[in-house]
Backbone as CSV, one residue per row, in Angstrom:
resi,resn,N_x,N_y,N_z,CA_x,CA_y,CA_z,C_x,C_y,C_z
1,UNK,23.841,52.924,-19.480,24.948,52.344,-19.617,24.805,50.470,-19.415
2,UNK,25.216,49.889,-20.361,25.092,48.248,-20.120,25.952,47.306,-19.038
3,UNK,26.165,46.857,-18.746,26.305,45.859,-18.138,27.902,46.081,-17.735
4,UNK,28.599,45.566,-18.899,30.196,45.318,-19.056,30.169,46.749,-17.945
5,UNK,29.583,48.628,-19.055,29.987,49.744,-18.788,30.357,50.064,-17.262
6,UNK,28.999,49.531,-16.491,29.082,49.847,-15.253,29.465,48.556,-14.831
7,UNK,30.634,47.354,-14.821,31.373,46.817,-13.909,33.200,47.735,-14.834
8,UNK,32.992,48.235,-15.571,34.240,49.031,-15.659,34.204,50.155,-14.759
9,UNK,33.351,50.886,-14.610,32.673,51.677,-13.941,32.759,51.874,-12.283
10,UNK,32.297,50.119,-12.141,32.274,49.912,-10.846,33.518,48.719,-10.150
11,UNK,34.422,48.810,-10.197,34.795,47.256,-10.977,35.514,46.693,-10.050
12,UNK,35.075,46.972,-8.388,35.185,46.213,-7.309,34.039,45.649,-6.581
13,UNK,32.881,46.086,-7.619,31.158,46.042,-7.342,30.848,44.439,-7.656
14,UNK,30.723,43.507,-6.622,30.268,42.264,-6.690,28.938,42.526,-7.470
15,UNK,28.097,43.380,-6.417,26.656,43.766,-7.450,26.177,43.585,-9.047
16,UNK,27.541,45.010,-9.572,27.710,45.035,-10.648,28.483,43.449,-11.492
17,UNK,28.528,43.066,-10.896,29.438,41.754,-11.981,28.313,40.646,-12.024
18,UNK,27.141,40.377,-10.897,26.280,39.783,-11.067,25.084,40.089,-12.179
19,UNK,24.915,41.689,-12.080,24.251,42.493,-13.413,24.817,41.897,-14.578
20,UNK,26.304,41.806,-14.728,26.720,41.444,-16.187,26.550,40.307,-16.279
21,UNK,26.646,39.166,-15.113,26.058,37.427,-15.635,25.339,37.338,-16.388
22,UNK,24.359,37.994,-15.312,22.802,37.850,-16.422,22.720,38.542,-17.778
23,UNK,23.396,39.684,-18.221,23.413,39.525,-19.423,24.458,38.768,-20.643
24,UNK,25.298,38.134,-20.048,26.567,37.582,-20.341,25.513,36.222,-20.867
25,UNK,24.665,36.004,-19.830,23.949,34.452,-20.335,22.841,34.546,-20.796
26,UNK,22.296,35.765,-21.010,21.614,36.338,-22.025,22.255,36.414,-23.519
27,UNK,23.317,36.472,-23.609,23.697,36.890,-25.101,24.837,35.888,-25.509
28,UNK,24.665,34.727,-24.509,25.716,33.422,-24.369,26.777,33.749,-24.486
29,UNK,27.711,34.461,-24.153,28.612,34.909,-23.954,30.182,34.098,-23.531
30,UNK,30.746,33.938,-24.206,31.968,32.541,-23.932,32.132,32.527,-22.554
31,UNK,32.513,33.858,-21.574,33.291,33.809,-20.409,32.092,34.120,-19.290
32,UNK,31.215,33.645,-19.331,29.400,33.826,-18.562,29.817,31.943,-17.140
33,UNK,30.723,31.354,-17.974,30.980,29.907,-17.591,31.706,30.281,-16.072
34,UNK,32.548,31.271,-16.571,33.866,31.398,-15.366,33.228,32.522,-14.844
35,UNK,32.269,33.131,-15.014,31.906,34.435,-14.405,30.788,34.034,-13.027
36,UNK,29.816,32.809,-13.460,28.727,31.762,-12.754,29.226,31.355,-11.808
37,UNK,30.440,31.116,-12.259,31.258,29.594,-11.078,31.909,30.261,-9.873
38,UNK,32.732,31.408,-10.519,33.415,32.213,-9.778,32.076,32.937,-8.120
39,UNK,30.843,33.861,-9.317,30.578,34.137,-8.117,29.819,33.091,-6.861
40,UNK,29.377,31.921,-7.644,28.426,30.945,-6.933,29.866,30.516,-5.606
41,UNK,31.483,30.652,-6.048,32.211,29.826,-4.940,32.505,31.111,-3.811
42,UNK,31.538,32.355,-4.238,31.937,33.256,-2.930,30.946,33.087,-1.592
43,UNK,30.032,32.478,-2.116,28.891,31.489,-0.685,29.372,30.101,-0.657
44,UNK,30.295,29.412,-1.034,29.988,27.946,-1.087,29.086,27.264,0.177
45,UNK,28.777,27.828,1.099,27.808,27.269,1.905,26.731,26.978,1.024
46,UNK,26.067,27.562,-0.120,25.022,27.538,-0.784,25.429,26.561,-2.150
47,UNK,26.618,25.832,-1.931,27.150,24.815,-2.871,26.791,23.505,-2.225
48,UNK,26.782,22.054,-2.810,27.153,20.726,-2.361,28.590,20.800,-2.488
49,UNK,28.814,19.647,-1.296,30.412,19.178,-1.797,31.288,19.290,-3.429
50,UNK,29.947,18.222,-4.310,30.587,17.632,-5.143,30.402,19.122,-5.975
51,UNK,29.684,20.046,-6.050,29.749,21.084,-6.675,30.826,22.234,-6.634
52,UNK,30.773,22.145,-5.244,32.014,22.826,-4.538,33.467,22.532,-5.243
53,UNK,33.505,21.293,-5.415,34.911,21.033,-5.973,34.903,21.182,-7.691
54,UNK,33.583,21.007,-8.261,33.712,21.033,-9.696,33.508,22.403,-9.775
55,UNK,33.099,23.480,-9.119,33.677,24.801,-9.287,34.407,25.424,-9.152
56,UNK,35.575,24.871,-8.292,36.808,25.244,-7.882,37.537,24.508,-8.953
57,UNK,37.674,23.567,-9.915,38.145,23.121,-10.683,38.187,23.698,-12.212
58,UNK,36.739,24.247,-12.571,36.160,25.071,-13.764,36.815,26.387,-13.218
59,UNK,37.212,26.916,-12.134,37.598,28.393,-12.086,39.163,28.236,-12.410
60,UNK,39.646,27.071,-11.969,41.288,27.081,-12.528,41.613,26.689,-14.001
61,UNK,40.405,25.554,-14.376,40.299,25.280,-15.788,40.186,25.864,-16.889
62,UNK,38.945,26.847,-16.590,38.662,27.568,-18.154,39.481,29.031,-18.352
63,UNK,39.927,29.570,-17.334,41.561,30.168,-17.736,42.402,29.600,-18.461
64,UNK,42.760,28.485,-17.641,44.108,27.894,-18.654,43.949,27.586,-19.723
65,UNK,42.536,27.284,-20.233,42.216,26.518,-21.264,42.309,27.684,-22.274
66,UNK,41.001,29.139,-21.607,40.220,30.259,-22.580,41.136,31.525,-22.147
67,UNK,42.136,31.443,-21.370,42.417,33.140,-20.757,43.198,33.793,-21.652
68,UNK,44.109,33.183,-22.584,45.097,34.164,-23.419,44.198,34.562,-24.449
69,UNK,42.488,33.808,-24.932,41.657,34.141,-25.942,41.216,35.329,-24.966
70,UNK,40.516,35.671,-24.051,39.868,36.344,-23.554,40.434,37.425,-23.224
71,UNK,41.591,37.295,-23.020,42.372,38.779,-22.736,42.744,39.638,-23.753
72,UNK,42.756,38.851,-25.008,43.127,39.976,-25.590,44.355,40.908,-25.914
73,UNK,43.633,41.616,-26.054,45.077,42.888,-26.346,45.143,43.440,-24.827
74,UNK,45.328,42.656,-23.936,45.263,43.080,-22.641,46.206,42.105,-22.794
75,UNK,47.079,41.090,-23.361,47.792,40.473,-23.103,49.185,40.514,-23.916
76,UNK,48.794,41.261,-25.003,49.476,41.749,-25.639,50.282,43.149,-24.922
77,UNK,50.311,43.977,-23.779,50.116,44.775,-23.096,51.100,44.573,-21.691
78,UNK,50.490,43.342,-20.958,50.542,43.158,-19.835,51.513,42.192,-19.722
79,UNK,52.503,42.189,-18.943,54.047,41.377,-18.648,53.208,39.754,-18.280
80,UNK,51.623,39.905,-17.362,51.302,39.056,-16.687,49.937,39.709,-16.395
81,UNK,49.061,38.409,-16.281,47.337,38.863,-16.005,46.919,37.895,-15.323
82,UNK,45.702,38.474,-14.430,44.932,37.689,-13.499,43.443,37.483,-13.951
83,UNK,42.695,36.572,-13.796,41.230,36.289,-13.573,41.096,36.332,-11.790
84,UNK,40.075,36.689,-11.842,39.668,37.110,-9.961,37.991,37.411,-10.492
85,UNK,37.607,36.879,-9.880,35.977,36.805,-9.688,35.513,36.797,-11.018
86,UNK,35.532,36.091,-12.033,35.434,35.686,-13.327,35.971,36.788,-14.925
87,UNK,37.133,37.635,-14.418,37.635,38.627,-15.321,38.706,38.838,-14.603
88,UNK,39.438,39.504,-15.906,40.701,40.213,-15.465,40.665,41.085,-14.592
89,UNK,41.308,41.174,-13.214,41.359,42.185,-12.590,42.926,42.336,-12.072
90,UNK,43.511,41.580,-12.508,45.096,41.743,-12.145,46.496,42.022,-13.160
91,UNK,46.879,42.941,-13.269,47.993,42.721,-14.361,49.345,42.998,-13.376
92,UNK,50.225,42.572,-14.632,51.908,43.088,-13.868,52.311,44.013,-15.112
93,UNK,52.954,44.587,-15.062,53.759,45.151,-16.100,54.819,46.763,-15.693
94,UNK,55.352,47.324,-16.645,56.237,48.146,-16.239,55.151,49.455,-16.134
95,UNK,56.174,50.592,-15.364,55.315,51.723,-15.083,55.166,52.204,-15.980
96,UNK,56.564,52.456,-17.144,56.939,52.941,-17.947,55.268,52.770,-19.119
97,UNK,54.613,51.376,-19.117,53.947,50.353,-19.750,52.558,50.939,-19.455
98,UNK,52.456,50.827,-18.078,51.131,51.481,-17.070,50.830,53.047,-17.522
99,UNK,52.079,53.707,-17.410,51.787,54.994,-17.952,51.014,54.894,-19.190
100,UNK,51.844,54.453,-20.165,51.310,54.284,-21.796,50.205,53.665,-21.713
101,UNK,50.078,53.021,-21.330,48.721,52.231,-21.498,47.430,51.803,-20.394
102,UNK,47.818,52.444,-19.145,46.961,52.276,-17.903,45.653,52.311,-18.556
103,UNK,44.822,53.555,-19.435,43.391,54.299,-19.246,43.076,53.292,-20.400
104,UNK,43.918,52.734,-21.225,43.308,51.800,-22.195,42.697,50.726,-21.123
105,UNK,43.856,50.132,-20.521,43.630,48.681,-20.042,42.333,48.934,-18.935
106,UNK,42.653,49.901,-18.003,41.352,49.943,-17.347,40.036,49.992,-18.301
107,UNK,39.581,50.531,-19.354,38.379,50.724,-19.456,38.144,49.268,-20.408
108,UNK,39.230,47.864,-20.586,39.120,47.003,-21.044,38.909,45.992,-20.158
109,UNK,39.054,46.263,-18.959,39.129,45.353,-17.497,38.927,45.965,-16.803
110,UNK,38.045,45.407,-15.571,37.780,45.968,-13.905,39.370,45.357,-13.301
111,UNK,40.112,46.615,-13.897,41.892,46.272,-12.639,41.607,47.058,-11.570
112,UNK,42.431,45.862,-10.543,42.023,46.233,-9.015,43.515,46.013,-8.518
113,UNK,44.161,45.042,-9.394,45.387,44.914,-8.691,46.512,45.118,-9.611
114,UNK,47.415,45.627,-8.661,48.642,46.521,-10.008,49.900,45.661,-9.551
115,UNK,50.656,45.219,-10.173,52.164,45.110,-9.847,52.874,45.753,-11.060
116,UNK,53.803,46.543,-10.506,54.435,47.406,-11.611,56.284,47.013,-11.338
117,UNK,56.817,47.338,-12.010,58.503,46.442,-12.141,59.530,47.693,-12.981
118,UNK,60.550,48.095,-12.737,61.252,48.739,-13.634,61.566,48.976,-15.164
119,UNK,61.463,50.348,-15.826,61.296,51.510,-15.178,60.004,51.561,-14.629
120,UNK,59.970,52.254,-13.074,58.746,52.477,-12.861,58.074,53.680,-13.415
121,UNK,58.964,54.682,-13.224,58.630,56.307,-13.781,57.303,56.846,-13.263
122,UNK,57.362,56.519,-10.911,56.570,56.867,-10.333,56.139,58.629,-10.298
123,UNK,56.977,59.394,-11.095,56.623,60.552,-10.554,55.399,60.772,-11.727
124,UNK,55.534,60.022,-12.726,54.305,60.162,-13.331,53.236,59.175,-13.190
125,UNK,53.472,58.273,-12.974,52.473,56.713,-12.758,51.528,57.862,-11.647
126,UNK,52.298,58.486,-10.631,51.388,58.210,-9.399,50.927,59.484,-9.971
127,UNK,50.636,60.458,-10.837,49.643,61.472,-11.202,48.858,60.672,-12.531
128,UNK,48.512,59.116,-12.585,47.420,59.112,-13.192,45.928,58.824,-12.316
129,UNK,45.042,59.485,-12.593,43.851,58.879,-11.933,43.083,57.789,-11.932
130,UNK,43.356,57.040,-13.108,43.459,55.558,-12.476,43.688,54.814,-11.919
131,UNK,44.825,54.997,-10.820,44.679,54.812,-9.513,44.027,54.786,-8.061
132,UNK,43.168,55.342,-8.806,41.636,55.451,-7.549,41.172,54.304,-7.958
133,UNK,41.195,53.541,-9.107,40.300,52.294,-8.140,41.327,51.069,-8.052
134,UNK,42.909,51.234,-7.832,43.365,50.357,-7.462,43.714,50.165,-6.288
135,UNK,42.951,48.437,-5.506,43.238,48.072,-4.218,44.496,47.744,-3.944
136,UNK,45.572,47.011,-4.641,46.830,46.472,-4.512,47.752,46.815,-5.140
137,UNK,48.953,47.321,-4.708,49.829,48.128,-5.445,50.775,46.886,-4.887
138,UNK,51.721,46.438,-6.037,53.316,45.747,-5.698,53.976,46.356,-6.457
139,UNK,55.032,47.348,-5.789,56.148,48.221,-6.035,57.512,47.153,-6.526
140,UNK,57.732,46.436,-7.438,59.071,45.226,-7.673,60.167,46.423,-8.568
141,UNK,60.715,47.106,-7.331,61.560,47.519,-7.893,62.623,48.471,-7.151
142,UNK,64.131,49.200,-6.884,64.300,49.840,-6.116,64.214,50.830,-5.881
143,UNK,62.933,50.435,-5.168,62.315,51.875,-4.456,62.557,52.177,-3.073
144,UNK,62.608,53.632,-2.437,63.178,53.604,-1.492,62.601,55.212,-1.110
145,UNK,62.999,56.578,0.035,62.591,57.663,0.297,61.896,58.074,-0.735
146,UNK,62.432,58.141,-1.460,61.949,59.493,-2.638,60.422,58.690,-3.153
147,UNK,60.662,57.381,-3.678,59.272,56.651,-3.754,58.314,56.502,-3.108
148,UNK,58.277,56.745,-1.985,57.744,56.565,-0.864,56.770,58.187,-0.630
149,UNK,57.447,59.010,-1.056,57.440,60.354,-0.487,55.967,60.595,-1.891
150,UNK,56.293,60.004,-3.309,55.441,60.110,-4.417,54.672,59.100,-3.823
151,UNK,54.538,58.194,-3.224,53.310,57.459,-3.178,52.387,58.749,-1.714
152,UNK,53.093,59.080,-0.712,52.399,59.551,0.184,51.859,60.948,-0.361
153,UNK,52.226,61.816,-1.449,51.971,62.723,-2.002,51.035,62.288,-2.662
154,UNK,50.540,61.266,-3.723,49.491,60.501,-4.636,48.435,61.056,-4.130
155,UNK,47.214,61.598,-4.877,45.820,61.996,-4.678,44.870,60.797,-5.034
156,UNK,45.517,59.764,-5.423,44.919,58.732,-5.869,44.654,57.456,-5.766
157,UNK,45.068,57.217,-4.317,45.114,56.167,-3.904,44.393,56.201,-2.590
158,UNK,43.124,57.121,-2.770,42.139,57.023,-1.789,41.362,55.338,-1.517
159,UNK,41.829,54.853,-2.707,40.976,52.994,-2.289,42.352,51.532,-1.980
160,UNK,43.424,52.354,-2.146,43.930,51.054,-2.021,44.249,50.581,-0.330
161,UNK,43.698,49.035,-0.574,44.267,48.242,0.687,45.049,47.421,1.083
162,UNK,45.935,47.045,-0.302,47.401,45.985,0.728,48.223,46.408,-0.564
163,UNK,49.380,45.617,-0.334,50.687,45.972,-1.206,51.886,45.474,-0.912
164,UNK,53.280,45.724,-1.884,54.357,45.910,-0.747,54.958,46.530,-1.408
165,UNK,55.913,46.867,-0.656,56.652,48.109,-1.449,58.179,48.191,-0.799
166,UNK,59.058,48.116,-2.288,60.273,48.341,-1.943,61.285,47.682,-1.312
167,UNK,62.461,47.821,-0.806,63.343,47.527,0.352,63.884,48.464,0.443
168,UNK,64.094,49.524,0.340,65.350,50.498,0.695,64.277,51.885,1.327
169,UNK,62.955,51.508,1.667,62.141,53.013,2.465,63.329,52.713,4.097
170,UNK,63.444,54.120,3.986,63.838,54.577,5.676,62.886,55.062,6.427
171,UNK,63.464,54.715,7.748,62.164,56.060,8.889,61.575,57.285,7.812
172,UNK,62.248,57.649,7.412,61.490,59.353,6.886,60.660,58.613,5.835
173,UNK,60.664,57.451,5.091,59.767,57.416,4.187,58.642,56.487,4.727
174,UNK,58.700,55.982,5.894,57.598,55.407,6.666,56.720,56.286,7.075
175,UNK,57.605,57.090,7.523,56.922,58.465,8.291,55.859,59.118,7.699
176,UNK,56.809,59.181,5.986,55.409,59.724,5.083,54.569,59.078,4.486
177,UNK,54.733,57.670,4.805,53.484,56.759,4.320,52.364,57.175,5.458
178,UNK,53.243,56.897,6.411,52.380,56.798,7.539,50.845,57.858,8.029
179,UNK,51.569,59.657,7.367,50.539,60.581,7.864,50.202,60.713,6.546
180,UNK,50.316,60.013,5.070,49.369,60.126,3.653,47.858,60.323,4.233
181,UNK,47.542,61.268,3.798,45.882,61.109,4.196,44.961,60.464,2.752
182,UNK,45.700,60.162,2.053,44.804,59.063,0.864,45.307,57.602,1.354
183,UNK,46.384,57.079,1.796,46.418,56.567,2.195,45.332,55.803,3.529
184,UNK,44.596,56.098,4.283,43.905,56.204,5.545,43.256,54.641,5.467
185,UNK,42.736,54.102,4.246,42.158,53.037,4.172,43.131,51.473,3.758
186,UNK,44.081,51.916,3.671,44.974,50.740,3.958,44.725,49.865,5.080
187,UNK,44.724,48.492,4.619,44.888,47.551,5.364,46.046,47.380,5.916
188,UNK,47.126,46.867,5.046,48.547,45.744,5.418,49.349,46.037,3.925
189,UNK,50.416,47.118,4.517,51.165,47.168,3.168,52.364,46.951,4.039
190,UNK,53.582,45.462,3.197,54.014,44.845,3.573,55.649,45.584,3.414
191,UNK,55.972,45.334,4.470,57.509,46.878,4.367,58.627,45.917,4.625
192,UNK,58.998,44.782,4.907,59.494,44.013,5.153,60.988,43.825,4.431
193,UNK,61.947,43.948,5.483,63.246,43.794,4.739,63.932,45.340,4.059
194,UNK,62.972,46.643,4.243,62.977,47.567,4.641,64.103,48.343,5.678
195,UNK,64.670,49.217,5.171,65.569,49.702,6.781,64.651,50.187,7.724
196,UNK,63.575,50.988,7.606,63.032,51.324,8.416,61.737,50.742,8.577
197,UNK,62.042,49.299,8.818,60.552,48.517,8.508,60.602,48.329,10.489
198,UNK,61.086,49.116,11.206,61.029,48.451,12.667,60.650,50.261,13.310
199,UNK,60.844,51.234,12.783,61.262,52.493,12.836,59.318,52.918,13.361
200,UNK,59.544,53.789,14.455,58.695,54.206,15.444,58.094,55.564,14.075
201,UNK,56.434,55.919,14.063,56.004,56.056,12.859,54.710,56.622,13.353
202,UNK,54.086,58.011,13.895,52.971,58.072,13.967,51.880,58.724,12.538
203,UNK,50.596,58.091,12.623,50.151,59.074,11.460,49.044,57.943,11.466
204,UNK,48.009,57.662,10.264,46.895,56.870,9.809,47.317,55.599,10.174
205,UNK,48.717,55.745,9.732,48.915,54.005,9.833,49.954,53.673,9.984
206,UNK,50.340,52.626,10.918,51.644,52.599,12.027,52.168,50.855,11.712
207,UNK,53.518,50.745,11.989,54.100,49.473,11.917,54.145,48.160,12.774
208,UNK,54.121,47.146,12.070,53.295,45.628,13.156,54.086,45.187,12.810
209,UNK,54.999,44.388,13.083,55.358,43.270,12.880,54.692,41.437,13.150
210,UNK,54.175,41.145,12.209,53.094,40.220,11.926,53.741,38.357,11.277
211,UNK,54.181,37.478,12.244,54.784,36.192,11.606,56.305,36.608,11.170
212,UNK,56.610,36.451,10.608,58.048,37.250,9.820,58.446,37.969,9.240
213,UNK,57.230,38.810,8.837,56.780,40.140,7.806,56.521,40.856,8.750
214,UNK,56.817,42.215,8.117,56.428,43.770,9.143,55.661,44.407,7.993
215,UNK,54.472,44.789,9.103,53.237,45.746,8.192,53.285,47.036,8.366
216,UNK,52.923,48.240,7.651,52.357,49.387,7.899,50.944,49.049,7.834
217,UNK,50.498,49.110,8.998,48.925,48.859,8.873,48.250,50.196,9.331
218,UNK,46.647,49.963,8.979,45.603,50.903,8.894,44.895,50.472,10.033
219,UNK,43.624,51.866,10.407,42.683,51.021,11.489,41.553,50.127,10.840
220,UNK,41.340,50.415,9.226,41.051,48.828,8.607,41.320,47.452,8.817
221,UNK,42.441,47.742,9.609,43.317,46.112,9.946,42.941,45.747,11.021
222,UNK,42.686,47.017,11.946,42.363,46.235,13.296,41.423,44.796,13.414
223,UNK,40.417,45.235,13.288,38.871,44.321,13.516,39.601,42.659,12.485
224,UNK,39.985,42.878,11.301,40.596,41.438,10.561,41.668,41.223,11.668
225,UNK,42.775,41.837,12.173,43.587,40.891,12.986,42.929,40.851,13.914
226,UNK,42.602,41.346,14.705,42.022,40.622,15.884,41.121,39.541,15.948
227,UNK,40.653,39.364,14.541,39.928,38.101,14.097,40.690,37.259,13.925
228,UNK,41.589,37.456,13.032,43.057,36.484,12.760,43.562,36.343,14.577
229,UNK,43.956,37.126,14.980,44.148,36.274,16.222,43.150,35.276,16.998
230,UNK,41.817,35.412,17.196,41.089,34.930,17.471,41.128,32.852,16.530
231,UNK,41.144,33.128,15.405,41.014,32.091,14.963,42.416,31.654,15.561
232,UNK,43.314,32.238,15.231,44.728,31.546,15.845,44.748,31.039,17.451
233,UNK,44.194,31.400,18.097,44.514,31.416,20.071,43.685,30.117,19.760
234,UNK,42.116,29.545,19.116,41.474,28.371,18.773,41.784,27.122,18.508
235,UNK,42.885,27.544,17.690,43.941,26.568,17.073,45.127,26.518,17.653
236,UNK,45.387,26.890,19.072,46.643,26.782,19.581,47.713,26.995,19.257
237,UNK,48.142,28.105,17.656,48.566,28.740,17.653,48.817,30.608,17.263
238,UNK,49.208,30.855,18.689,48.055,32.098,18.716,49.361,32.898,18.415
239,UNK,50.402,32.512,18.211,51.941,32.890,17.722,52.046,33.581,15.996
240,UNK,51.202,32.404,15.199,51.173,32.809,13.880,49.715,32.960,13.565
241,UNK,49.249,34.257,13.546,47.707,34.468,13.523,47.890,34.179,11.855
242,UNK,46.852,34.071,11.056,46.225,33.579,9.641,47.009,35.189,8.677
243,UNK,48.205,35.641,8.508,48.008,37.457,7.855,48.956,37.320,6.928
244,UNK,48.952,37.848,5.961,47.246,38.923,5.515,46.798,38.243,5.159
245,UNK,45.403,39.299,4.938,44.088,38.528,4.649,44.221,38.735,2.964
246,UNK,43.586,37.772,2.202,43.809,37.864,1.032,43.303,39.329,0.516
247,UNK,44.559,39.447,-0.574,44.608,40.718,-1.282,43.176,40.776,-2.172
248,UNK,42.742,39.421,-2.893,41.591,39.590,-3.749,40.288,39.930,-2.774
249,UNK,40.554,39.005,-1.576,38.984,39.112,-0.479,38.868,40.247,-0.030
250,UNK,39.712,41.050,0.291,39.369,42.532,0.927,39.076,43.448,-0.233
251,UNK,39.524,42.898,-1.347,38.819,44.555,-2.383,37.440,44.255,-2.819
252,UNK,36.739,43.243,-2.568,35.202,43.416,-3.154,34.405,44.576,-2.491
253,UNK,33.147,45.103,-2.625,32.426,45.493,-2.232,31.061,45.256,-3.120
254,UNK,30.414,45.668,-2.193,29.012,45.534,-2.770,28.101,46.197,-3.607
């Protein structure tokens, strides 16, 4: 397995991307510079202030200049795509399109963050094994209890960490999500503006208002939320902890 195939097989692995960088630099791959500066910014303490500023600028400008060319086929399929850690890791498209091209897209890039809009076709999308690599799921549609039940029954969302869900989910749908075995690794799902946003649920997930939003939180959220509270208290602003954590930052593994 070459380094790129290893990244595709392990899309959330930082180690796999570091190995790919070595291969890309040896080959003179045009995307190597973006991957290099993005990996360097993971540990900005190793950079001088001048390097830090320059790398941030390059991380922004390189996709602006070359992103469409590098995206290739992905740009033809997805409505939107985003570069994270040197490669396309986020896409937005209809559920219908993902159903048709999801396997191809996940073979072309290490997709971790998925935004779906109408037509959602969730009855079929939630049967796709490609969802096993998804860390963030945004549903931009008229999602309610039926869609929540489909999500709760999906066996492939075991690595889901964050996302935002519909606006018609009642207490029934919230309870289904809270007890879904596959969602036990969730940090936070934004359920603000749903009818069941303040309902009482029991299960792996629990409902909690934070700042001006409401979230379904899982056990993985507790240490992160406590740290956010500590940081807020140190800043004399303990009523508004810095939440949610960046959906990109919580996606990576070593």
